[in-house]
ROROLO-822355 format. One record per residue (C-alpha): x, y, z; residue number from 1. Coordinates in steps of 0.5 Angstrom, whole numbers. Example, Ala and Ser with C-alpha at 12.3 -4.5 7.8 and 13.67 -1.06 7.14 Angstrom:
BEGIN
{{25; -9; 16}; 1}
{{27; -2; 14}; 2}
//
This chain:
BEGIN
{{-48; -13; 17}; 1}
{{-50; -7; 13}; 2}
{{-56; -5; 16}; 3}
{{-56; 2; 13}; 4}
{{-55; 6; 7}; 5}
{{-56; 14; 5}; 6}
{{-55; 16; -2}; 7}
{{-55; 23; -4}; 8}
{{-54; 26; -11}; 9}
{{-51; 20; -14}; 10}
{{-53; 18; -21}; 11}
{{-61; 19; -22}; 12}
{{-62; 18; -14}; 13}
{{-63; 25; -11}; 14}
{{-64; 22; -4}; 15}
{{-65; 15; -1}; 16}
{{-65; 12; 6}; 17}
{{-65; 5; 6}; 18}
{{-65; 0; 12}; 19}
{{-63; -7; 11}; 20}
{{-64; -13; 15}; 21}
{{-61; -20; 16}; 22}
{{-62; -26; 12}; 23}
{{-63; -26; 4}; 24}
{{-66; -19; 1}; 25}
{{-67; -19; -6}; 26}
{{-67; -13; -11}; 27}
{{-71; -13; -17}; 28}
{{-74; -8; -22}; 29}
{{-76; -7; -29}; 30}
{{-70; -7; -34}; 31}
{{-66; 0; -34}; 32}
{{-69; 2; -27}; 33}
{{-62; 3; -24}; 34}
{{-62; -4; -20}; 35}
{{-54; -3; -20}; 36}
{{-54; 4; -18}; 37}
{{-55; 1; -11}; 38}
{{-49; -4; -11}; 39}
{{-45; 2; -15}; 40}
{{-46; 6; -9}; 41}
{{-44; 1; -4}; 42}
{{-38; 0; -8}; 43}
{{-36; 7; -7}; 44}
{{-36; 6; 0}; 45}
{{-31; 0; 0}; 46}
{{-26; 4; -4}; 47}
{{-28; 3; -11}; 48}
{{-25; 9; -16}; 49}
{{-30; 15; -16}; 50}
{{-32; 18; -23}; 51}
{{-36; 25; -23}; 52}
{{-40; 23; -28}; 53}
{{-44; 19; -23}; 54}
{{-46; 26; -20}; 55}
{{-53; 27; -21}; 56}
{{-54; 32; -26}; 57}
{{-55; 39; -23}; 58}
{{-51; 37; -16}; 59}
{{-44; 39; -14}; 60}
{{-43; 33; -10}; 61}
{{-45; 26; -9}; 62}
{{-45; 23; -2}; 63}
{{-46; 16; 0}; 64}
{{-46; 13; 8}; 65}
{{-46; 6; 10}; 66}
{{-47; 4; 17}; 67}
{{-45; -3; 19}; 68}
{{-47; -7; 25}; 69}
{{-40; -11; 27}; 70}
{{-42; -14; 33}; 71}
{{-40; -21; 30}; 72}
{{-35; -19; 25}; 73}
{{-28; -20; 29}; 74}
{{-24; -18; 23}; 75}
{{-27; -12; 22}; 76}
{{-27; -10; 30}; 77}
{{-19; -12; 30}; 78}
{{-18; -8; 24}; 79}
{{-21; -2; 27}; 80}
{{-17; -3; 33}; 81}
{{-11; -3; 30}; 82}
{{-12; 3; 26}; 83}
{{-15; 7; 33}; 84}
{{-22; 7; 29}; 85}
{{-26; 3; 34}; 86}
{{-33; 5; 35}; 87}
{{-36; -1; 39}; 88}
{{-41; -5; 35}; 89}
{{-42; 0; 30}; 90}
{{-38; 2; 24}; 91}
{{-40; 8; 19}; 92}
{{-36; 9; 12}; 93}
{{-37; 15; 8}; 94}
{{-35; 18; 1}; 95}
{{-36; 24; -2}; 96}
{{-35; 26; -9}; 97}
{{-35; 33; -12}; 98}
{{-36; 35; -19}; 99}
{{-29; 38; -19}; 100}
{{-27; 30; -19}; 101}
{{-24; 30; -12}; 102}
{{-26; 25; -7}; 103}
{{-26; 24; 0}; 104}
{{-27; 19; 5}; 105}
{{-28; 18; 12}; 106}
{{-29; 12; 17}; 107}
{{-32; 13; 24}; 108}
{{-32; 20; 22}; 109}
{{-25; 21; 21}; 110}
{{-21; 22; 15}; 111}
{{-19; 16; 11}; 112}
{{-15; 14; 5}; 113}
{{-18; 9; -1}; 114}
{{-13; 4; 1}; 115}
{{-16; 4; 8}; 116}
{{-23; 3; 6}; 117}
{{-21; -3; 1}; 118}
{{-18; -6; 7}; 119}
{{-23; -5; 12}; 120}
{{-29; -7; 6}; 121}
{{-26; -14; 5}; 122}
{{-27; -16; 12}; 123}
{{-35; -13; 11}; 124}
{{-37; -15; 4}; 125}
{{-36; -20; -1}; 126}
{{-39; -18; -8}; 127}
{{-40; -23; -14}; 128}
{{-41; -20; -21}; 129}
{{-46; -23; -26}; 130}
{{-40; -24; -30}; 131}
{{-35; -27; -25}; 132}
{{-36; -34; -27}; 133}
{{-32; -33; -33}; 134}
{{-26; -32; -29}; 135}
{{-26; -39; -27}; 136}
{{-23; -41; -33}; 137}
{{-16; -37; -31}; 138}
{{-11; -42; -27}; 139}
{{-9; -37; -22}; 140}
{{-17; -36; -20}; 141}
{{-18; -43; -19}; 142}
{{-12; -44; -15}; 143}
{{-14; -38; -11}; 144}
{{-21; -40; -10}; 145}
{{-19; -47; -7}; 146}
{{-14; -44; -2}; 147}
{{-20; -39; 0}; 148}
{{-24; -45; 1}; 149}
{{-19; -49; 5}; 150}
{{-17; -43; 9}; 151}
{{-10; -44; 7}; 152}
{{-8; -36; 8}; 153}
{{-2; -38; 13}; 154}
{{1; -43; 9}; 155}
{{1; -39; 3}; 156}
{{4; -33; 7}; 157}
{{9; -38; 9}; 158}
{{11; -41; 2}; 159}
{{11; -34; -1}; 160}
{{16; -31; 4}; 161}
{{20; -37; 3}; 162}
{{20; -36; -4}; 163}
{{22; -28; -3}; 164}
{{28; -30; 1}; 165}
{{30; -35; -4}; 166}
{{29; -30; -9}; 167}
{{33; -25; -6}; 168}
{{39; -30; -5}; 169}
{{39; -32; -12}; 170}
{{39; -25; -15}; 171}
{{45; -24; -10}; 172}
{{48; -30; -12}; 173}
{{48; -29; -19}; 174}
{{50; -22; -19}; 175}
{{56; -25; -15}; 176}
{{58; -30; -20}; 177}
{{57; -26; -26}; 178}
{{62; -21; -23}; 179}
{{67; -26; -22}; 180}
{{68; -26; -29}; 181}
{{71; -19; -29}; 182}
{{73; -20; -22}; 183}
{{81; -20; -24}; 184}
{{81; -14; -28}; 185}
{{77; -10; -23}; 186}
{{81; -13; -17}; 187}
{{87; -10; -20}; 188}
{{84; -3; -21}; 189}
{{81; -3; -14}; 190}
{{88; -5; -11}; 191}
{{92; 1; -15}; 192}
{{86; 6; -13}; 193}
{{86; 4; -6}; 194}
{{94; 4; -5}; 195}
{{94; 11; -8}; 196}
{{89; 13; -3}; 197}
{{93; 10; 2}; 198}
{{99; 13; 0}; 199}
{{95; 20; 0}; 200}
{{93; 19; 7}; 201}
{{88; 24; 7}; 202}
{{84; 26; 13}; 203}
{{77; 28; 14}; 204}
{{78; 35; 16}; 205}
{{85; 36; 13}; 206}
{{83; 40; 7}; 207}
{{80; 45; 11}; 208}
{{86; 46; 15}; 209}
{{91; 46; 9}; 210}
{{87; 51; 6}; 211}
{{87; 55; 12}; 212}
{{95; 54; 13}; 213}
{{96; 56; 6}; 214}
{{92; 62; 6}; 215}
{{96; 64; 12}; 216}
{{103; 62; 10}; 217}
{{101; 66; 3}; 218}
{{100; 72; 7}; 219}
{{105; 72; 12}; 220}
{{109; 78; 10}; 221}
{{103; 82; 10}; 222}
{{101; 80; 17}; 223}
{{108; 81; 20}; 224}
{{109; 88; 17}; 225}
{{102; 90; 19}; 226}
{{103; 88; 26}; 227}
{{110; 90; 27}; 228}
{{107; 97; 25}; 229}
{{102; 97; 29}; 230}
{{106; 95; 35}; 231}
{{110; 101; 33}; 232}
{{105; 106; 33}; 233}
{{101; 104; 39}; 234}
{{108; 103; 44}; 235}
{{115; 103; 41}; 236}
{{115; 110; 37}; 237}
{{120; 114; 39}; 238}
{{115; 120; 38}; 239}
{{108; 120; 38}; 240}
{{106; 113; 40}; 241}
{{99; 112; 42}; 242}
{{101; 110; 49}; 243}
{{105; 116; 50}; 244}
{{100; 121; 48}; 245}
{{94; 118; 52}; 246}
{{99; 118; 58}; 247}
{{100; 125; 57}; 248}
{{93; 127; 56}; 249}
{{91; 123; 63}; 250}
{{97; 127; 66}; 251}
{{93; 133; 64}; 252}
{{86; 131; 66}; 253}
{{87; 128; 73}; 254}
{{88; 134; 77}; 255}
{{82; 138; 73}; 256}
{{78; 132; 76}; 257}
{{78; 136; 83}; 258}
{{75; 142; 79}; 259}
{{70; 139; 76}; 260}
{{67; 132; 78}; 261}
{{64; 130; 71}; 262}
{{71; 129; 68}; 263}
{{72; 123; 73}; 264}
{{68; 118; 68}; 265}
{{72; 120; 62}; 266}
{{79; 119; 66}; 267}
{{76; 112; 68}; 268}
{{75; 111; 61}; 269}
{{82; 113; 58}; 270}
{{85; 109; 64}; 271}
{{82; 103; 61}; 272}
{{84; 105; 54}; 273}
{{91; 105; 56}; 274}
{{91; 98; 59}; 275}
{{87; 95; 53}; 276}
{{93; 99; 48}; 277}
{{98; 96; 53}; 278}
{{95; 89; 52}; 279}
{{94; 89; 45}; 280}
{{101; 91; 44}; 281}
{{103; 85; 48}; 282}
{{99; 81; 43}; 283}
{{101; 84; 37}; 284}
{{108; 83; 39}; 285}
{{108; 76; 41}; 286}
{{104; 74; 34}; 287}
{{110; 77; 30}; 288}
{{115; 73; 35}; 289}
{{111; 67; 33}; 290}
{{110; 69; 26}; 291}
{{116; 66; 21}; 292}
{{116; 67; 13}; 293}
{{117; 59; 11}; 294}
{{117; 59; 4}; 295}
{{119; 51; 4}; 296}
{{113; 50; 8}; 297}
{{108; 54; 4}; 298}
{{111; 50; -2}; 299}
{{110; 43; 1}; 300}
{{102; 45; 3}; 301}
{{101; 48; -4}; 302}
{{104; 41; -7}; 303}
{{100; 37; -2}; 304}
{{93; 41; -4}; 305}
{{95; 40; -11}; 306}
{{96; 32; -11}; 307}
{{89; 32; -7}; 308}
{{86; 36; -12}; 309}
{{89; 32; -18}; 310}
{{87; 25; -15}; 311}
{{80; 28; -14}; 312}
{{79; 30; -21}; 313}
{{82; 23; -23}; 314}
{{76; 20; -19}; 315}
{{71; 25; -22}; 316}
{{69; 27; -15}; 317}
{{70; 33; -10}; 318}
{{76; 33; -6}; 319}
{{72; 33; 0}; 320}
{{69; 27; -2}; 321}
{{76; 23; -3}; 322}
{{76; 20; 4}; 323}
{{69; 17; 3}; 324}
{{71; 14; -4}; 325}
{{77; 11; 0}; 326}
{{72; 8; 4}; 327}
{{68; 5; -1}; 328}
{{73; 3; -5}; 329}
{{76; -1; 1}; 330}
{{70; -4; 2}; 331}
{{69; -7; -5}; 332}
{{76; -9; -5}; 333}
{{75; -13; 1}; 334}
{{68; -16; -2}; 335}
{{72; -18; -8}; 336}
{{78; -21; -4}; 337}
{{73; -25; 0}; 338}
{{68; -26; -6}; 339}
{{69; -34; -6}; 340}
{{67; -34; 1}; 341}
{{61; -30; 0}; 342}
{{59; -34; -6}; 343}
{{60; -41; -2}; 344}
{{56; -38; 4}; 345}
{{50; -35; -1}; 346}
{{50; -42; -5}; 347}
{{49; -45; 2}; 348}
{{44; -40; 4}; 349}
{{40; -41; -2}; 350}
{{40; -48; -2}; 351}
{{37; -49; 5}; 352}
{{32; -43; 4}; 353}
{{30; -47; -2}; 354}
{{29; -54; 2}; 355}
{{25; -50; 7}; 356}
{{21; -47; 1}; 357}
{{20; -54; -2}; 358}
{{18; -57; 5}; 359}
{{13; -52; 6}; 360}
{{10; -52; -1}; 361}
{{10; -60; 0}; 362}
{{5; -59; 6}; 363}
{{1; -54; 2}; 364}
{{0; -58; -4}; 365}
{{-2; -64; 1}; 366}
{{-7; -59; 4}; 367}
{{-9; -57; -3}; 368}
{{-11; -64; -5}; 369}
{{-15; -66; 1}; 370}
{{-19; -59; 0}; 371}
{{-20; -61; -7}; 372}
{{-23; -67; -5}; 373}
{{-28; -64; 0}; 374}
{{-29; -58; -6}; 375}
{{-31; -64; -11}; 376}
{{-36; -67; -7}; 377}
{{-39; -61; -4}; 378}
{{-40; -57; -11}; 379}
{{-42; -64; -15}; 380}
{{-47; -65; -10}; 381}
{{-50; -57; -11}; 382}
{{-49; -58; -19}; 383}
{{-54; -64; -18}; 384}
{{-59; -59; -15}; 385}
{{-58; -54; -20}; 386}
{{-60; -59; -26}; 387}
{{-53; -62; -28}; 388}
{{-55; -69; -27}; 389}
{{-49; -73; -27}; 390}
{{-44; -67; -27}; 391}
{{-38; -68; -23}; 392}
{{-33; -63; -21}; 393}
{{-25; -65; -21}; 394}
{{-20; -60; -18}; 395}
{{-14; -63; -20}; 396}
{{-8; -61; -16}; 397}
{{-1; -63; -20}; 398}
{{6; -62; -17}; 399}
{{12; -62; -20}; 400}
{{18; -64; -15}; 401}
{{23; -61; -19}; 402}
{{20; -54; -21}; 403}
{{24; -48; -19}; 404}
{{21; -44; -13}; 405}
{{15; -40; -14}; 406}
{{11; -35; -10}; 407}
{{5; -40; -10}; 408}
{{8; -46; -9}; 409}
{{9; -53; -13}; 410}
{{2; -54; -15}; 411}
{{-1; -53; -22}; 412}
{{-9; -53; -21}; 413}
{{-14; -54; -26}; 414}
{{-21; -55; -25}; 415}
{{-24; -60; -30}; 416}
{{-32; -62; -31}; 417}
{{-35; -68; -33}; 418}
{{-42; -66; -35}; 419}
{{-45; -73; -36}; 420}
{{-44; -80; -33}; 421}
{{-38; -84; -36}; 422}
{{-35; -78; -39}; 423}
{{-28; -76; -37}; 424}
{{-27; -70; -34}; 425}
{{-24; -64; -38}; 426}
{{-22; -57; -37}; 427}
{{-28; -52; -36}; 428}
{{-26; -48; -42}; 429}
{{-26; -54; -47}; 430}
{{-33; -57; -44}; 431}
{{-37; -52; -41}; 432}
{{-42; -48; -44}; 433}
{{-44; -41; -42}; 434}
{{-50; -43; -38}; 435}
{{-46; -49; -35}; 436}
{{-40; -45; -33}; 437}
{{-45; -40; -30}; 438}
{{-48; -46; -25}; 439}
{{-41; -49; -24}; 440}
{{-39; -42; -22}; 441}
{{-45; -41; -17}; 442}
{{-44; -47; -14}; 443}
{{-37; -46; -12}; 444}
{{-39; -39; -10}; 445}
{{-44; -42; -5}; 446}
{{-39; -47; -2}; 447}
{{-34; -41; -1}; 448}
{{-39; -37; 2}; 449}
{{-41; -42; 7}; 450}
{{-34; -42; 10}; 451}
{{-33; -35; 9}; 452}
{{-33; -30; 15}; 453}
{{-35; -24; 11}; 454}
{{-42; -22; 14}; 455}
{{-45; -19; 8}; 456}
{{-45; -23; 1}; 457}
{{-48; -19; -5}; 458}
{{-49; -23; -12}; 459}
{{-51; -18; -18}; 460}
{{-55; -23; -23}; 461}
{{-50; -29; -22}; 462}
{{-57; -33; -24}; 463}
{{-56; -30; -31}; 464}
{{-57; -36; -36}; 465}
{{-61; -40; -31}; 466}
{{-68; -41; -31}; 467}
{{-74; -46; -29}; 468}
{{-74; -50; -23}; 469}
{{-66; -49; -23}; 470}
{{-67; -42; -21}; 471}
{{-72; -44; -15}; 472}
{{-66; -48; -13}; 473}
{{-61; -42; -14}; 474}
{{-66; -38; -9}; 475}
{{-66; -44; -4}; 476}
{{-59; -44; -4}; 477}
{{-58; -37; -3}; 478}
{{-64; -37; 2}; 479}
{{-59; -42; 6}; 480}
{{-54; -38; 6}; 481}
{{-58; -32; 9}; 482}
{{-59; -36; 15}; 483}
{{-51; -35; 17}; 484}
{{-50; -29; 13}; 485}
{{-53; -23; 10}; 486}
{{-55; -24; 3}; 487}
{{-57; -18; -2}; 488}
{{-58; -21; -9}; 489}
{{-60; -17; -15}; 490}
{{-64; -22; -19}; 491}
{{-69; -22; -25}; 492}
{{-72; -29; -24}; 493}
{{-78; -29; -20}; 494}
{{-76; -36; -17}; 495}
{{-70; -33; -14}; 496}
{{-74; -27; -11}; 497}
{{-79; -31; -8}; 498}
{{-74; -35; -4}; 499}
{{-72; -28; 0}; 500}
{{-73; -26; 7}; 501}
{{-74; -19; 5}; 502}
{{-76; -16; -2}; 503}
{{-73; -9; -5}; 504}
{{-76; -6; -11}; 505}
{{-72; -1; -15}; 506}
{{-77; 4; -19}; 507}
{{-76; 10; -24}; 508}
{{-80; 16; -23}; 509}
{{-80; 20; -30}; 510}
{{-85; 26; -27}; 511}
{{-82; 33; -28}; 512}
{{-76; 35; -32}; 513}
{{-71; 30; -28}; 514}
{{-71; 22; -28}; 515}
{{-71; 19; -21}; 516}
{{-69; 12; -18}; 517}
{{-72; 10; -11}; 518}
{{-71; 4; -7}; 519}
{{-77; 1; -3}; 520}
{{-78; -5; 2}; 521}
{{-84; -9; 0}; 522}
{{-90; -11; 4}; 523}
{{-92; -18; 3}; 524}
{{-98; -16; -2}; 525}
{{-93; -12; -5}; 526}
{{-88; -17; -6}; 527}
{{-94; -22; -9}; 528}
{{-95; -16; -14}; 529}
{{-88; -15; -16}; 530}
{{-87; -23; -17}; 531}
{{-93; -23; -21}; 532}
{{-90; -17; -26}; 533}
{{-84; -21; -26}; 534}
{{-88; -27; -28}; 535}
{{-92; -24; -33}; 536}
{{-89; -18; -36}; 537}
{{-93; -11; -37}; 538}
{{-100; -15; -36}; 539}
{{-101; -17; -29}; 540}
{{-107; -22; -29}; 541}
{{-110; -26; -23}; 542}
{{-107; -32; -25}; 543}
{{-100; -29; -25}; 544}
{{-102; -26; -18}; 545}
{{-104; -33; -16}; 546}
{{-98; -36; -18}; 547}
{{-94; -31; -14}; 548}
{{-97; -32; -8}; 549}
{{-96; -40; -9}; 550}
{{-89; -39; -10}; 551}
{{-88; -34; -3}; 552}
{{-92; -40; 1}; 553}
{{-88; -45; -2}; 554}
{{-82; -41; 0}; 555}
{{-84; -41; 7}; 556}
{{-86; -48; 8}; 557}
{{-79; -50; 5}; 558}
{{-75; -46; 10}; 559}
//
């Protein structure tokens, strides 16, 4: 549950620390005092979008920290373990928004993304807004509420996965079937292109080898002439060959080494040079002997390269990409050659997947009808408590056996209501007034929350449009939820506030140049005073105080 929240420089809160307890807590205060600020702050720690306009005037950043006790929240503990963020029974979410518009988040002291905050937040807190009952008019919301109530998550996931598989097979089947209409022309073109590339027989490294050979053959004359001159200058010249001159120099220097030992190093180096010159001469001679002027081979290489580059231009690719293109065209040709076989296999796979989807969707539909009967009974009973005597909810689950596969299954789900005995049930949008819709929505939320594993439930004026004795019943329902969940309720109704285990009040301080909002936990006497204000407005009388104390006593006895 949410056990601590710290807020600094957010909206008109300069700094606020608040400890929260188990059970039902209400948040009250005069209109405009800022009751929604606390919920907005909590929403930020759960990954809501940040707005630097919410930073308190004069401050550079806003900071919110929410601390949770997750000892009884298996889903949150599992998520934290999966993401290596486990910190035992405690969990802390922190969010900072700067004036520049940047936003940062942390989970248990480690940087986190907003998506991570949202995923973890969904296991910690469920927030119901004051206008949320309007969404009841949408069919997809009605279906989602029924599945959430019944715990159909695994079955819904199975149906959705089978639908995704069927959709992929159906898309491929349609593409192949449409392509079959142009297959003949494409097949002829591919056969010609592949045959042409087969005849070329280009190897992956052939272009580099041909380029090197062409360069060598085109310069064979220059290579032969230069290397032959090198052999002559180094070794074969009748006069002045480098070998002869070096041999002569060594003959003159060697005797002088006996005169001066320092010459021996130079003599040794010249000996090595003479050996290198002889080896270089032999290497050049062998190169010349192996080098041939081959005009016919040069012509063949040039023609081969020309054909390769012509074909590359024809296909609008670089010459080096021709082998890869050849492989792709061959694969496409093979695919078209076996298209009928693939089309038949796809048809069979698609049919089998559709049958599996229909079986799973039928099982889900049966489970939905059973859950609808339970929900009808539970919500109808709650509606009687909420002052809608004789009203009956009828969750209608209709299945179209021949419907095409869809992500949500075969079922069309519609919530219908009969507001008076003897009247037929009709769609919510056609019969329910705003107040009735609010009560219906609250009744459904109460039933959903009772089966929810989320530890903290927040209600933001969901009692809007309700008053009198019905409001007291709403408070009792929320108090009952508080026995199994932590419930935080923003309300303007004293009948609801009186039912709470704990009472927080929001007040606004206009002293000085700035307006500040603060939240305080009330004592028993302070609670009676706040309820008296809610009952009597600005003028609080002894009668309203007595009435407030009576409401508190009655709530205690009822529990």
